Structures are given as C-alpha cells and as structure tokens.
N, CA, C and O atoms as a Tinker XYZ file with bonds, in Angstrom:
   392  protein
     1  N   -230.462000  -27.597000   -9.270000    73     2
     2  CA  -230.826000  -26.368000   -9.661000    64     1     3
     3  C   -229.644000  -25.668000  -10.322000    63     2     4     5
     4  O   -228.780000  -25.645000   -9.446000    81     3
     5  N   -229.226000  -25.161000  -11.280000    73     3     6
     6  CA  -228.263000  -24.444000  -12.404000    64     5     7
     7  C   -228.562000  -22.938000  -12.378000    63     6     8     9
     8  O   -229.675000  -22.484000  -12.646000    81     7
     9  N   -227.715000  -22.344000  -12.108000    73     7    10
    10  CA  -227.536000  -21.091000  -11.981000    64     9    11
    11  C   -226.697000  -20.737000  -13.324000    63    10    12    13
    12  O   -225.608000  -21.197000  -13.667000    81    11
    13  N   -227.491000  -19.818000  -13.961000    73    11    14
    14  CA  -227.014000  -18.996000  -14.988000    64    13    15
    15  C   -226.218000  -17.435000  -14.660000    63    14    16    17
    16  O   -226.941000  -16.600000  -14.117000    81    15
    17  N   -225.220000  -17.151000  -14.873000    73    15    18
    18  CA  -224.666000  -15.841000  -14.410000    64    17    19
    19  C   -224.634000  -14.948000  -15.913000    63    18    20    21
    20  O   -224.418000  -15.307000  -17.070000    81    19
    21  N   -224.891000  -13.893000  -15.421000    73    19    22
    22  CA  -225.288000  -12.783000  -16.692000    64    21    23
    23  C   -223.287000  -12.849000  -17.449000    63    22    24    25
    24  O   -222.176000  -13.072000  -16.967000    81    23
    25  N   -223.799000  -12.536000  -18.695000    73    23    26
    26  CA  -222.095000  -12.666000  -19.548000    64    25    27
    27  C   -221.987000  -11.195000  -19.192000    63    26    28    29
    28  O   -222.729000  -10.286000  -19.564000    81    27
    29  N   -220.891000  -11.127000  -18.377000    73    27    30
    30  CA  -220.016000  -10.033000  -18.302000    64    29    31
    31  C   -219.012000   -9.351000  -19.202000    63    30    32    33
    32  O   -218.934000   -8.141000  -19.414000    81    31
    33  N   -218.241000  -10.333000  -19.708000    73    31    34
    34  CA  -217.519000  -10.248000  -20.966000    64    33    35
    35  C   -217.646000   -9.598000  -21.603000    63    34    36    37
    36  O   -217.136000   -8.478000  -21.604000    81    35
    37  N   -218.868000  -10.356000  -22.920000    73    35    38
    38  CA  -219.108000   -9.693000  -23.898000    64    37    39
    39  C   -219.709000   -8.068000  -23.794000    63    38    40    41
    40  O   -219.502000   -7.133000  -24.568000    81    39
    41  N   -220.471000   -8.107000  -22.622000    73    39    42
    42  CA  -220.817000   -6.654000  -22.143000    64    41    43
    43  C   -219.789000   -5.624000  -21.847000    63    42    44    45
    44  O   -219.949000   -4.424000  -22.069000    81    43
    45  N   -218.638000   -6.202000  -21.291000    73    43    46
    46  CA  -217.706000   -5.511000  -21.080000    64    45    47
    47  C   -217.027000   -5.084000  -22.301000    63    46    48    49
    48  O   -216.692000   -3.900000  -22.343000    81    47
    49  N   -216.801000   -5.725000  -23.157000    73    47    50
    50  CA  -215.987000   -5.606000  -24.330000    64    49    51
    51  C   -216.653000   -4.573000  -25.198000    63    50    52    53
    52  O   -216.157000   -3.602000  -25.770000    81    51
    53  N   -217.971000   -5.038000  -25.162000    73    51    54
    54  CA  -218.560000   -3.746000  -26.347000    64    53    55
    55  C   -218.875000   -2.616000  -25.582000    63    54    56    57
    56  O   -219.009000   -1.567000  -26.212000    81    55
    57  N   -219.021000   -2.591000  -24.390000    73    55    58
    58  CA  -218.905000   -1.405000  -23.459000    64    57    59
    59  C   -217.657000   -0.234000  -23.913000    63    58    60    61
    60  O   -217.702000    0.942000  -24.273000    81    59
    61  N   -216.473000   -1.291000  -23.675000    73    59    62
    62  CA  -215.474000   -0.445000  -24.127000    64    61    63
    63  C   -214.933000   -0.204000  -25.182000    63    62    64    65
    64  O   -214.117000    0.711000  -25.288000    81    63
    65  N   -215.377000   -1.195000  -26.446000    73    63    66
    66  CA  -215.397000   -0.749000  -27.633000    64    65    67
    67  C   -215.902000    0.746000  -28.349000    63    66    68    69
    68  O   -215.404000    1.416000  -29.254000    81    67
    69  N   -217.259000    0.955000  -27.411000    73    67    70
    70  CA  -218.333000    2.067000  -27.374000    64    69    71
    71  C   -217.238000    3.288000  -27.016000    63    70    72    73
    72  O   -216.801000    4.188000  -27.733000    81    71
    73  N   -217.023000    3.013000  -25.872000    73    71    74
    74  CA  -216.504000    4.108000  -25.064000    64    73    75
    75  C   -215.432000    4.511000  -25.913000    63    74    76    77
    76  O   -215.411000    5.711000  -26.190000    81    75
    77  N   -214.425000    3.697000  -26.449000    73    75    78
    78  CA  -213.109000    4.301000  -27.090000    64    77    79
    79  C   -213.619000    4.865000  -28.576000    63    78    80    81
    80  O   -213.041000    5.823000  -29.088000    81    79
    81  N   -214.722000    4.216000  -29.220000    73    79    82
    82  CA  -215.114000    4.837000  -30.233000    64    81    83
    83  C   -215.767000    6.296000  -30.102000    63    82    84    85
    84  O   -215.708000    7.008000  -31.104000    81    83
    85  N   -216.366000    6.785000  -28.985000    73    83    86
    86  CA  -216.706000    7.922000  -28.725000    64    85    87
    87  C   -215.642000    8.852000  -28.301000    63    86    88    89
    88  O   -215.702000   10.073000  -28.442000    81    87
    89  N   -214.650000    8.188000  -27.764000    73    87    90
    90  CA  -213.590000    9.085000  -27.619000    64    89    91
    91  C   -212.673000    9.667000  -28.495000    63    90    92    93
    92  O   -212.099000   10.752000  -28.409000    81    91
    93  N   -212.588000    8.435000  -29.706000    73    91    94
    94  CA  -211.675000    8.819000  -30.769000    64    93    95
    95  C   -212.682000    9.730000  -31.540000    63    94    96    97
    96  O   -212.112000   10.608000  -32.187000    81    95
    97  N   -214.074000    9.730000  -31.628000    73    95    98
    98  CA  -214.710000   10.372000  -32.701000    64    97    99
    99  C   -214.486000   11.730000  -32.199000    63    98   100   101
   100  O   -214.089000   12.616000  -32.956000    81    99
   101  N   -214.751000   11.960000  -30.808000    73    99   102
   102  CA  -214.717000   13.730000  -30.074000    64   101   103
   103  C   -212.986000   14.026000  -30.441000    63   102   104   105
   104  O   -212.558000   14.864000  -31.236000    81   103
   105  N   -212.392000   13.318000  -29.821000    73   103   106
   106  CA  -210.904000   13.587000  -30.781000    64   105   107
   107  C   -210.715000   14.389000  -31.822000    63   106   108   109
   108  O   -210.280000   15.523000  -32.022000    81   107
   109  N   -211.251000   13.311000  -32.567000    73   107   110
   110  CA  -210.996000   13.645000  -34.184000    64   109   111
   111  C   -211.785000   15.148000  -34.742000    63   110   112   113
   112  O   -211.608000   15.752000  -35.799000    81   111
   113  N   -212.715000   15.467000  -33.574000    73   111   114
   114  CA  -213.592000   16.520000  -33.846000    64   113   115
   115  C   -213.058000   17.680000  -33.292000    63   114   116   117
   116  O   -212.709000   18.668000  -33.937000    81   115
   117  N   -212.986000   17.511000  -31.798000    73   115   118
   118  CA  -212.375000   18.892000  -31.316000    64   117   119
   119  C   -211.127000   18.710000  -30.713000    63   118   120   121
   120  O   -210.840000   19.675000  -30.004000    81   119
   121  N   -210.052000   17.594000  -30.737000    73   119   122
   122  CA  -208.645000   17.386000  -30.512000    64   121   123
   123  C   -207.936000   18.486000  -30.897000    63   122   124   125
   124  O   -208.381000   19.580000  -31.243000    81   123
   125  N   -206.491000   18.025000  -30.790000    73   123   126
   126  CA  -205.415000   19.263000  -30.998000    64   125   127
   127  C   -205.356000   19.281000  -32.888000    63   126   128   129
   128  O   -205.074000   20.185000  -33.675000    81   127
   129  N   -205.738000   17.937000  -33.081000    73   127   130
   130  CA  -205.446000   17.618000  -34.773000    64   129   131
   131  C   -207.084000   17.661000  -35.504000    63   130   132   133
   132  O   -207.323000   17.335000  -36.666000    81   131
   133  N   -207.923000   18.062000  -34.672000    73   131   134
   134  CA  -209.268000   17.825000  -35.151000    64   133   135
   135  C   -209.848000   19.017000  -36.080000    63   134   136   137
   136  O   -209.223000   20.054000  -36.303000    81   135
   137  N   -211.216000   18.700000  -36.620000    73   135   138
   138  CA  -211.687000   19.306000  -37.667000    64   137   139
   139  C   -211.867000   20.767000  -37.179000    63   138   140   141
   140  O   -211.667000   21.653000  -38.010000    81   139
   141  N   -212.205000   21.091000  -35.983000    73   139   142
   142  CA  -212.596000   22.369000  -35.582000    64   141   143
   143  C   -210.904000   23.473000  -35.695000    63   142   144   145
   144  O   -210.752000   24.639000  -36.061000    81   143
   145  N   -209.999000   22.538000  -35.247000    73   143   146
   146  CA  -208.684000   23.388000  -35.572000    64   145   147
   147  C   -208.204000   23.468000  -36.892000    63   146   148   149
   148  O   -207.398000   24.284000  -37.339000    81   147
   149  N   -208.706000   22.658000  -37.406000    73   147   150
   150  CA  -208.480000   22.783000  -38.953000    64   149   151
   151  C   -208.742000   23.928000  -39.855000    63   150   152   153
   152  O   -208.023000   24.509000  -40.668000    81   151
   153  N   -210.185000   24.118000  -39.420000    73   151   154
   154  CA  -210.621000   25.031000  -39.953000    64   153   155
   155  C   -210.295000   26.638000  -39.734000    63   154   156   157
   156  O   -210.463000   27.549000  -40.545000    81   155
   157  N   -209.642000   26.721000  -38.030000    73   155   158
   158  CA  -208.901000   27.791000  -37.758000    64   157   159
   159  C   -207.745000   28.020000  -38.265000    63   158   160   161
   160  O   -207.331000   29.145000  -38.548000    81   159
   161  N   -206.926000   26.611000  -38.472000    73   159   162
   162  CA  -205.884000   26.848000  -39.104000    64   161   163
   163  C   -205.880000   27.337000  -40.489000    63   162   164   165
   164  O   -204.863000   27.968000  -40.778000    81   163
   165  N   -206.688000   27.219000  -41.348000    73   163   166
   166  CA  -206.858000   27.343000  -42.618000    64   165   167
   167  C   -207.315000   28.736000  -42.821000    63   166   168   169
   168  O   -207.043000   29.302000  -43.880000    81   167
   169  N   -208.052000   29.391000  -41.803000    73   167   170
   170  CA  -208.544000   30.564000  -41.673000    64   169   171
   171  C   -207.358000   31.728000  -41.403000    63   170   172   173
   172  O   -207.234000   32.850000  -41.892000    81   171
   173  N   -206.489000   30.957000  -40.364000    73   171   174
   174  CA  -205.223000   31.839000  -40.252000    64   173   175
   175  C   -204.346000   31.790000  -41.243000    63   174   176   177
   176  O   -203.891000   32.884000  -41.577000    81   175
   177  N   -203.864000   30.599000  -41.974000    73   175   178
   178  CA  -203.264000   30.512000  -43.225000    64   177   179
   179  C   -203.713000   31.327000  -44.439000    63   178   180   181
   180  O   -202.903000   31.801000  -45.235000    81   179
   181  N   -205.125000   31.481000  -44.556000    73   179   182
   182  CA  -205.801000   32.808000  -45.567000    64   181   183
   183  C   -204.995000   34.146000  -44.916000    63   182   184   185
   184  O   -204.192000   34.712000  -45.657000    81   183
   185  N   -205.194000   34.665000  -43.539000    73   183   186
   186  CA  -204.719000   36.015000  -43.199000    64   185   187
   187  C   -203.092000   36.108000  -43.271000    63   186   188   189
   188  O   -202.501000   37.105000  -43.686000    81   187
   189  N   -202.563000   35.118000  -42.881000    73   187   190
   190  CA  -201.161000   34.984000  -43.233000    64   189   191
   191  C   -200.482000   35.296000  -44.900000    63   190   192   193
   192  O   -199.517000   35.975000  -45.250000    81   191
   193  N   -201.313000   34.600000  -45.564000    73   191   194
   194  CA  -200.914000   34.595000  -47.317000    64   193   195
   195  C   -201.141000   36.077000  -47.436000    63   194   196   197
   196  O   -200.393000   36.798000  -48.096000    81   195
   197  N   -202.393000   36.594000  -46.654000    73   195   198
   198  CA  -202.933000   37.699000  -47.289000    64   197   199
   199  C   -201.466000   39.029000  -46.705000    63   198   200   201
   200  O   -200.927000   39.696000  -47.588000    81   199
   201  N   -201.232000   39.127000  -45.908000    73   199   202
   202  CA  -200.003000   39.873000  -44.649000    64   201   203
   203  C   -198.921000   39.309000  -45.627000    63   202   204   205
   204  O   -198.552000   40.169000  -46.426000    81   203
   205  N   -198.472000   38.411000  -45.739000    73   203   206
   206  CA  -197.597000   38.033000  -46.785000    64   205   207
   207  C   -197.402000   38.666000  -47.955000    63   206   208   209
   208  O   -196.327000   39.242000  -48.116000    81   207
   209  N   -198.487000   38.687000  -49.092000    73   207   210
   210  CA  -198.375000   39.704000  -49.855000    64   209   211
   211  C   -198.216000   41.008000  -50.193000    63   210   212   213
   212  O   -197.766000   41.693000  -51.111000    81   211
   213  N   -198.929000   41.155000  -48.752000    73   211   214
   214  CA  -198.994000   42.798000  -48.486000    64   213   215
   215  C   -197.452000   43.277000  -48.476000    63   214   216   217
   216  O   -196.965000   44.241000  -49.065000    81   215
   217  N   -196.863000   42.393000  -47.696000    73   215   218
   218  CA  -195.521000   42.731000  -47.356000    64   217   219
   219  C   -194.568000   42.552000  -48.408000    63   218   220   221
   220  O   -193.543000   43.232000  -48.384000    81   219
   221  N   -194.760000   41.752000  -49.304000    73   219   222
   222  CA  -194.028000   41.362000  -50.634000    64   221   223
   223  C   -193.849000   42.748000  -51.837000    63   222   224   225
   224  O   -193.008000   43.088000  -52.669000    81   223
   225  N   -195.369000   43.332000  -51.268000    73   223   226
   226  CA  -195.503000   44.671000  -52.423000    64   225   227
   227  C   -194.826000   45.593000  -51.768000    63   226   228   229
   228  O   -194.017000   46.293000  -52.378000    81   227
   229  N   -195.047000   45.751000  -50.392000    73   227   230
   230  CA  -193.912000   46.863000  -49.695000    64   229   231
   231  C   -192.257000   46.741000  -49.997000    63   230   232   233
   232  O   -191.430000   47.584000  -50.347000    81   231
   233  N   -192.154000   45.231000  -49.687000    73   231   234
   234  CA  -190.801000   44.963000  -50.029000    64   233   235
   235  C   -190.222000   45.699000  -51.540000    63   234   236   237
   236  O   -189.177000   46.346000  -51.606000    81   235
   237  N   -190.999000   45.481000  -52.513000    73   235   238
   238  CA  -190.598000   45.545000  -53.935000    64   237   239
   239  C   -190.825000   46.883000  -53.766000    63   238   240   241
   240  O   -189.809000   47.231000  -54.369000    81   239
   241  N   -191.435000   48.145000  -53.368000    73   239   242
   242  CA  -191.305000   49.344000  -53.299000    64   241   243
   243  C   -190.333000   49.752000  -52.672000    63   242   244   245
   244  O   -189.730000   50.753000  -53.057000    81   243
   245  N   -189.985000   49.099000  -51.621000    73   243   246
   246  CA  -188.513000   49.721000  -50.738000    64   245   247
   247  C   -187.300000   49.373000  -51.688000    63   246   248   249
   248  O   -186.392000   50.199000  -51.591000    81   247
   249  N   -187.106000   48.521000  -52.430000    73   247   250
   250  CA  -185.933000   48.000000  -52.681000    64   249   251
   251  C   -186.161000   48.662000  -54.130000    63   250   252   253
   252  O   -185.116000   48.809000  -54.764000    81   251
   253  N   -187.166000   49.026000  -54.672000    73   251   254
   254  CA  -187.175000   50.161000  -56.131000    64   253   255
   255  C   -186.399000   51.468000  -55.548000    63   254   256   257
   256  O   -185.362000   51.979000  -55.970000    81   255
   257  N   -187.166000   51.828000  -54.517000    73   255   258
   258  CA  -186.588000   53.248000  -54.060000    64   257   259
   259  C   -185.217000   53.433000  -53.933000    63   258   260   261
   260  O   -184.605000   54.354000  -54.473000    81   259
   261  N   -184.460000   52.117000  -52.853000    73   259   262
   262  CA  -183.608000   51.837000  -52.748000    64   261   263
   263  C   -182.221000   51.751000  -53.760000    63   262   264   265
   264  O   -181.044000   52.042000  -53.550000    81   263
   265  N   -182.930000   51.217000  -54.946000    73   263   266
   266  CA  -181.864000   51.039000  -56.214000    64   265   267
   267  C   -182.005000   52.583000  -56.879000    63   266   268   269
   268  O   -180.980000   53.040000  -57.386000    81   267
   269  N   -183.056000   53.291000  -56.898000    73   267   270
   270  CA  -182.960000   54.305000  -57.201000    64   269   271
   271  C   -182.275000   55.527000  -56.876000    63   270   272   273
   272  O   -181.932000   56.462000  -57.600000    81   271
   273  N   -182.108000   55.275000  -55.286000    73   271   274
   274  CA  -180.946000   56.099000  -54.440000    64   273   275
   275  C   -179.726000   55.598000  -54.548000    63   274   276   277
   276  O   -178.757000   56.176000  -54.056000    81   275
   277  N   -179.639000   54.520000  -55.172000    73   275   278
   278  CA  -178.006000   53.906000  -55.155000    64   277   279
   279  C   -176.903000   54.594000  -55.928000    63   278   280   281
   280  O   -177.297000   55.396000  -56.775000    81   279
   281  N   -175.622000   54.438000  -55.802000    73   279   282
   282  CA  -174.612000   55.026000  -56.410000    64   281   283
   283  C   -174.611000   54.693000  -57.693000    63   282   284   285
   284  O   -174.273000   55.486000  -58.572000    81   283
   285  N   -174.987000   53.496000  -57.913000    73   283   286
   286  CA  -174.905000   53.314000  -59.664000    64   285   287
   287  C   -176.000000   53.772000  -60.486000    63   286   288   289
   288  O   -175.941000   53.976000  -61.699000    81   287
   289  N   -177.184000   53.943000  -59.601000    73   287   290
   290  CA  -178.452000   54.216000  -60.529000    64   289   291
   291  C   -179.142000   55.460000  -59.437000    63   290   292   293
   292  O   -179.838000   55.264000  -58.441000    81   291
   293  N   -178.718000   56.649000  -59.967000    73   291   294
   294  CA  -179.033000   57.751000  -58.866000    64   293   295
   295  C   -180.286000   58.503000  -59.676000    63   294   296   297
   296  O   -180.080000   58.940000  -60.809000    81   295
   297  N   -181.684000   58.642000  -58.995000    73   295   298
   298  CA  -182.776000   59.327000  -59.558000    64   297   299
   299  C   -182.795000   60.571000  -59.054000    63   298   300   301
   300  O   -183.129000   60.655000  -57.872000    81   299
   301  N   -182.499000   61.674000  -59.691000    73   299   302
   302  CA  -182.499000   62.686000  -58.911000    64   301   303
   303  C   -184.118000   63.299000  -58.522000    63   302   304   305
   304  O   -184.401000   64.060000  -57.596000    81   303
   305  N   -184.692000   62.928000  -59.157000    73   303   306
   306  CA  -186.156000   63.659000  -58.884000    64   305   307
   307  C   -186.489000   63.117000  -57.350000    63   306   308   309
   308  O   -186.897000   63.744000  -56.372000    81   307
   309  N   -186.166000   61.736000  -57.509000    73   307   310
   310  CA  -186.543000   60.953000  -56.057000    64   309   311
   311  C   -185.718000   61.383000  -55.017000    63   310   312   313
   312  O   -186.117000   61.218000  -53.864000    81   311
   313  N   -184.589000   61.929000  -55.236000    73   311   314
   314  CA  -183.453000   62.470000  -54.186000    64   313   315
   315  C   -184.106000   63.771000  -53.672000    63   314   316   317
   316  O   -184.256000   64.097000  -52.494000    81   315
   317  N   -184.520000   64.553000  -54.946000    73   315   318
   318  CA  -185.130000   65.759000  -54.446000    64   317   319
   319  C   -186.119000   65.938000  -53.673000    63   318   320   321
   320  O   -186.246000   66.940000  -52.969000    81   319
   321  N   -187.091000   64.792000  -53.729000    73   319   322
   322  CA  -188.181000   64.597000  -53.223000    64   321   323
   323  C   -188.389000   64.092000  -51.761000    63   322   324   325
   324  O   -189.429000   64.275000  -51.128000    81   323
   325  N   -187.001000   63.265000  -51.171000    73   323   326
   326  CA  -186.572000   62.672000  -50.197000    64   325   327
   327  C   -186.048000   63.723000  -49.092000    63   326   328   329
   328  O   -186.242000   63.677000  -47.877000    81   327
   329  N   -185.423000   64.563000  -49.743000    73   327   330
   330  CA  -184.602000   65.580000  -49.077000    64   329   331
   331  C   -185.672000   66.729000  -48.675000    63   330   332   333
   332  O   -185.761000   67.155000  -47.523000    81   331
   333  N   -186.339000   67.106000  -49.569000    73   331   334
   334  CA  -187.567000   67.930000  -49.217000    64   333   335
   335  C   -188.576000   67.507000  -48.101000    63   334   336   337
   336  O   -189.114000   68.208000  -47.244000    81   335
   337  N   -188.686000   66.147000  -48.351000    73   335   338
   338  CA  -189.820000   65.748000  -47.509000    64   337   339
   339  C   -189.485000   65.633000  -46.116000    63   338   340   341
   340  O   -190.294000   65.918000  -45.232000    81   339
   341  N   -188.160000   65.167000  -45.859000    73   339   342
   342  CA  -187.115000   64.862000  -44.500000    64   341   343
   343  C   -186.727000   66.257000  -43.899000    63   342   344   345
   344  O   -186.365000   66.394000  -42.730000    81   343
   345  N   -186.804000   66.969000  -44.529000    73   343   346
   346  CA  -185.797000   68.782000  -44.411000    64   345   347
   347  C   -187.209000   69.362000  -43.889000    63   346   348   349
   348  O   -187.239000   70.111000  -42.913000    81   347
   349  N   -188.166000   69.051000  -44.455000    73   347   350
   350  CA  -189.487000   69.907000  -44.736000    64   349   351
   351  C   -189.337000   71.162000  -45.567000    63   350   352   353
   352  O   -190.160000   72.058000  -45.378000    81   351
   353  N   -188.607000   71.291000  -46.254000    73   351   354
   354  CA  -188.241000   72.339000  -47.339000    64   353   355
   355  C   -189.306000   72.819000  -48.756000    63   354   356   357
   356  O   -190.011000   71.975000  -49.310000    81   355
   357  N   -189.288000   73.711000  -49.029000    73   355   358
   358  CA  -189.884000   73.865000  -50.338000    64   357   359
   359  C   -189.448000   75.049000  -51.105000    63   358   360   361
   360  O   -189.167000   75.916000  -50.279000    81   359
   361  N   -189.281000   75.440000  -52.188000    73   359   362
   362  CA  -189.104000   76.256000  -52.836000    64   361   363
   363  C   -190.110000   77.674000  -52.729000    63   362   364   365
   364  O   -191.185000   77.498000  -52.156000    81   363
   365  N   -189.807000   79.102000  -53.265000    73   363   366
   366  CA  -190.804000   79.876000  -53.041000    64   365   367
   367  C   -191.872000   79.732000  -53.902000    63   366   368   369
   368  O   -193.000000   80.043000  -53.519000    81   367
   369  N   -191.572000   79.082000  -55.580000    73   367   370
   370  CA  -192.501000   79.323000  -56.410000    64   369   371
   371  C   -193.113000   78.118000  -56.223000    63   370   372   373
   372  O   -193.783000   77.873000  -57.227000    81   371
   373  N   -193.205000   77.187000  -55.350000    73   371   374
   374  CA  -194.114000   75.706000  -55.383000    64   373   375
   375  C   -195.205000   75.627000  -54.520000    63   374   376   377
   376  O   -195.007000   75.802000  -53.318000    81   375
   377  N   -196.404000   75.374000  -54.969000    73   375   378
   378  CA  -197.668000   75.468000  -54.254000    64   377   379
   379  C   -197.678000   74.008000  -53.392000    63   378   380   381
   380  O   -197.523000   72.870000  -53.834000    81   379
   381  N   -197.889000   74.405000  -52.158000    73   379   382
   382  CA  -198.538000   73.471000  -51.077000    64   381   383
   383  C   -199.940000   72.909000  -51.223000    63   382   384   385
   384  O   -200.825000   73.765000  -51.225000    81   383
   385  N   -200.314000   71.669000  -51.344000    73   383   386
   386  CA  -201.566000   71.244000  -51.493000    64   385   387
   387  C   -201.373000   70.221000  -49.926000    63   386   388   389
   388  O   -200.637000   69.235000  -49.884000    81   387
   389  N   -202.157000   70.696000  -48.796000    73   387   390
   390  CA  -202.218000   69.697000  -47.988000    64   389   391
   391  C   -203.710000   68.648000  -47.962000    63   390   392
   392  O   -203.777000   67.690000  -47.192000    81   391
C-alpha cells in the first residue's frame, strides 16, 4: 500500500504569497508612505501654503513701511503716525475715535 503525503510545499508557497500580499497591501494603505499619510500630508501642505501666503503679504507690508521710513525715502505722514502711536500723543485739535 502506498501512502500519499499531503503536498505541503505548494500550500506553504501560496500561503506565504498571500501573507506577503496582505502585508504589502496593508503597508501601502496605512504605512509611513501609505495613502492615509499622503492625504494628511496634502492637507498639511494646503495649510502651510496658506500660512506662507499670509506671511508673504505681511512681509511685503513691513518692507513697504521700512522703505518709507528709510533715509533715502522718508514719508513724513507715516513717521508722524508711528510717532503718535508709539508715544500715545495727539494734537489738541484732533478727534480720537476708539
């Protein structure tokens, strides 16, 4: 009588292939470089771009005021405004609205 042994080799091969496939699929979705992290990173990029644009506008305003207060180009109205703001002074004929 011949005894046949179950074919463990092909079963092991296909089982390993399925486990590796599941592992790489999981890593592609939830890993460090997966789809979920990609969505998070893209949302963070959008937020950082908006912050960068806001800071660029603020920088342009500060550069404009700095240029207007420089020695080469002095804006007397801006100088008067800044001095009054910093010192908290007003002329007697001015109306102050708060």
